[in-house]
N, C-alpha and C positions, 0 to 999 in steps of 0.2 A: 602928462601925455594926453593926446587926443586919440581915442581908440574907437574903431568901428567894429561892430560885431555883425557878421553876415548871418542872418537868421530869419527864416520865414515866419517864425512864431515866437514873439517876444515873451509870451507867457510860459514857455517851456522851462522846466526846472533848471536845466543846464545854462540856458541863455540868461535867465534871471540871476542865477548865482554868480556867473562871471561878471555881469554888469554891476551887481551889488558889491562884489569884492573890489572891482576896479575903482568904483566911486569911493569906497571906504579908504582906499589908498590915495585918494586925491586926484584921480584922473577924470577927464571928461569922456563920457561914453555915449555913443550913438548906435542904436540897434537899427540895422538896415535890412529891409526885405530884399533878398538877393534877386528875385525875379522882377523887381521894380527898378533895378539899376539898368541903365543903358549907356553905351560907350561911344566916345569919339576917338577913333583910332587914327592918330595922326603922328607924323614923325616929330614935329616940333613940340607939341604940348598935348599928350594924351590926357583924356579926362573921363570922369564918370559922372553921369547925371542921374538924379533921383527925384522923381515927382516934380520935375521942372527946375530943380536946384543943382548947382555944380558942387559935387562932393570934393572938397579940397582941404588940405592942411592936416590930414591924419598922419599920426606917427606910426601906428600899428593897426593891423586888421586881424581879427580872430574869426576864421571861417568855421561856421557851423552849418555845413552844406549837406543836405539830405542826399541819400544815394540816388533818388529819382531825378534830381536836378544837377547831377555831377557835371555834365557837359557845359551847361550855362553858368553854373556856379564857379567852376574853375576858370571860365573865360573872364568873369568879373574879377576874380582874384588875380589873374594875370595882369589885368589892367591896373589894379592897385600896385602890383609889383613893378610895372612899367613906370609908374608915377613915383617910385622910390619908397613906397610904404612897406614897413616890416611886416611880413606875413608869418604868423605863428607856425603854421604848416604851409609850405609853398604849394603852388598849383600842380607842379610836376609830381611831387610826392603823393598828393591826394589822388591824382589820376592813376598813378602806379598802384597804390594800395586798393583802389576801388575795383580794379580789374582782378577778380579773384584768381583767375587762371594764371595771368602774368605774375601776380604777386607770389603764388606758390612756385612758379618756375624760378623766380629770382631767389627765393629762400632756399630752394633745392640746390641751386647752383653754388650757394654759399655754405652748403653742408648743414643746414639747420633741419632738425628732425621734423618730419611731417607724416601724417597718415598716408598710406599708399593711395595714390589718386590716379584715376583713369579718366581720359577725355576722348570722345570719339564723335564722329558726325553721321556715319552710316549705320542704319539699323542692322545691316549684315554683320556688323562687328560686335554686337551686343554680347554674344556668348563668350568671346575672347576677352571682352572688357570686364565681364563679371569674374572670370578666372584670374585676370590680372590683379584684382584687388583681393584675392584669396577667397572668392565666393561669398555667399550669404552667411550671416546677415551682413548687409552693407548699407551705406547711406548714399542717397541720391540727392543732389543739390542743383537747383536752378542758379546759374551764375549771377543773375540780376536780383536774387532774393535777398531780403534783409530781415533781421529780428526773428529768424527762424522760419520765415515764410518761404515756401517752396523747398522745404527739406523733408525728405521721406526716409523712414527706416524700412527696408525690405528684408523680411526675415526668411524668405524662401527664394529659391531660384525663379520659380514661376512668378512670384510677386515682383521680383526685380526686373525680369524681362518685360512684364506688362507695364510697369511704371516707366521704364526707360523708353519703351516703344511709344507710349502715350506722349511723353515729353518731346521726343524727337519728331513725332507726327505733328505736334503743335509748333514746330520750328524753334523750340526753346533750346538754349545752350545749357548743357548740364555737365556736371562732373560726378563721378562715382568714387566713393571713398570707402576704405575698410572701416568696419565698426570696431571701435576700441572698447571692448566689453568691460575690461577691468576699470575703466574710468567711472563706471557705475552711474551714468547719467549726470555727471558733474564735470565742470570745467573750472579753470582758474583764470580770472581776468586780472592781468597785471597792468596797472596804470603807470605809464612812463612819461616823465617830463624832463626834458633837457638831458637825456642819457642816463636817467636814474629811475628805478622803480620806486615811486613814492607811496604806493598803496597796492594792496592785493586783496581780492575777495574770491571766495569759492561760491559758484552758482550751482545749485542742485535742482535738477528737474523735479516737478511734482510727480506724485504717484501715477504710474501708467504712462508717463511721458518720457521721451529720451532727450528732448531738446531742453537745455538748461536756461534758455533766454528768460529773463525776468518778464518780458512781454508775453511769454507763453505760460506764465504762472510759476516760474521757478523762484526759489528763494536764495538770498545771498547772505553770507556771513564772513567775518574777518578770517583770514587764513595766514598761516606762517609758510612762506615759500622757501624752497631750498636754494642754495647758492647756484646750482645748475639752472633752475627755473628762472632765477633772476638774470643770469648771464644770457640765456636764450631769449628772454623778453627784450633785453637791451639790444642784442645783436639783430633781432628781427626788426626792431624799430629803425635801427641804423641802415639796414638793407633797404628799407622803404624810403629812407631819407626824411622821416618824420621827427618833429621835435616833441609833439604831444600825441600819444597814441594809447589805445587799449589793445593789449596783446592777449588773445585767448589761447590758453594751453590746455591740453589733455594730459593727465598723468597716465603713462603707459608702462608696460613691463620693460620697454627699451628706452625709457627716459621721457622727458617732456616733449610733446609734439605740438607744433603751432597749427592752430585751426584758422586763425584770421588775425590780421593787423588792422585795427579800426582807426581811421584818421579823424573821426569825430565822435569819440566815445562819450556816452552819457555820464553825467556826474551823480545823478540821484541815488542809484543803487550803491555805488562805491562810497559816497560820502556818508550815507546812512549806515552802511555795514561797518565801515572803518572808523567813523567819527572824526575823519580828517577833513581839513579845509582844502580840498583839492582845487577849488576855484581860486583861492588866494595864492596857492603855489603856482598856478598858471600865470597869474598876473605878475607875481614876483619874477618868474622866468622871463616874461616880456620886458620887464624893467631892466634885468641884467643884459638881455640881448640888445636893448636900445643903447646901452652904454658901450657895447663892443664896436669895433671899427665896422663901417658899412660894408656889406658884401655886394658883389656885382650880381645883378639880376639878369638872367638870360631870357 
């Protein structure tokens, strides 16, 4: 197969590993800078151009689209879909999962466990918003934040009011969530491919930190997940419509709670923690999908 990887940085671990495994399995791979693509949107023959060249003849595209370029990245991905190219995760599913508020609303509607989450626009409603999530300590998140950036733990009511007021004054979109104390600064990342959890790791925040992101200094290790955690991760991925996803869970007294469903999960932490060839499993999934009857692209 001829495979395109949409990635701004070819040197990133995830991009390199996916390209490496695809080539090992005999496929032709092209790493394409998403923001250098430009499109001819026409009824008869839609096309994508890249540095003066017409990108054509691809069988599959693997989107590694950063959160900051979601709008343009999904537009490029839609163009590939219009050209009949198999997308590992389609543009609609990525857009859905990147909208943190919408994704939580979709998961809530399907009865999937979540931390109690509040969302408001007016500073006049801060007091009620804090009560809604059972008061402090509570977590305040900027909706556009990634890798733990824009996430604050407010341990007192005064701190919570000050942080929320500051964010709202900056016109930032925020959500307020209950703090799951019993999780102990740890979460579970379940890596889902093709409707199966193929690997899982526990991420533990460093001393004095509550965010377990590896980018924030957290450490990762192999973990055995429960049948319920496995089921929740798979259901959450299906609700988003994703084929490849990282589902972040918190272990709480009322069962697993979904924090986020990531449409472009990194491979480095989980491959090193689990010693599994995640990149190879993604390529194998693409091969299986390519053999399936073609699906209509909307």
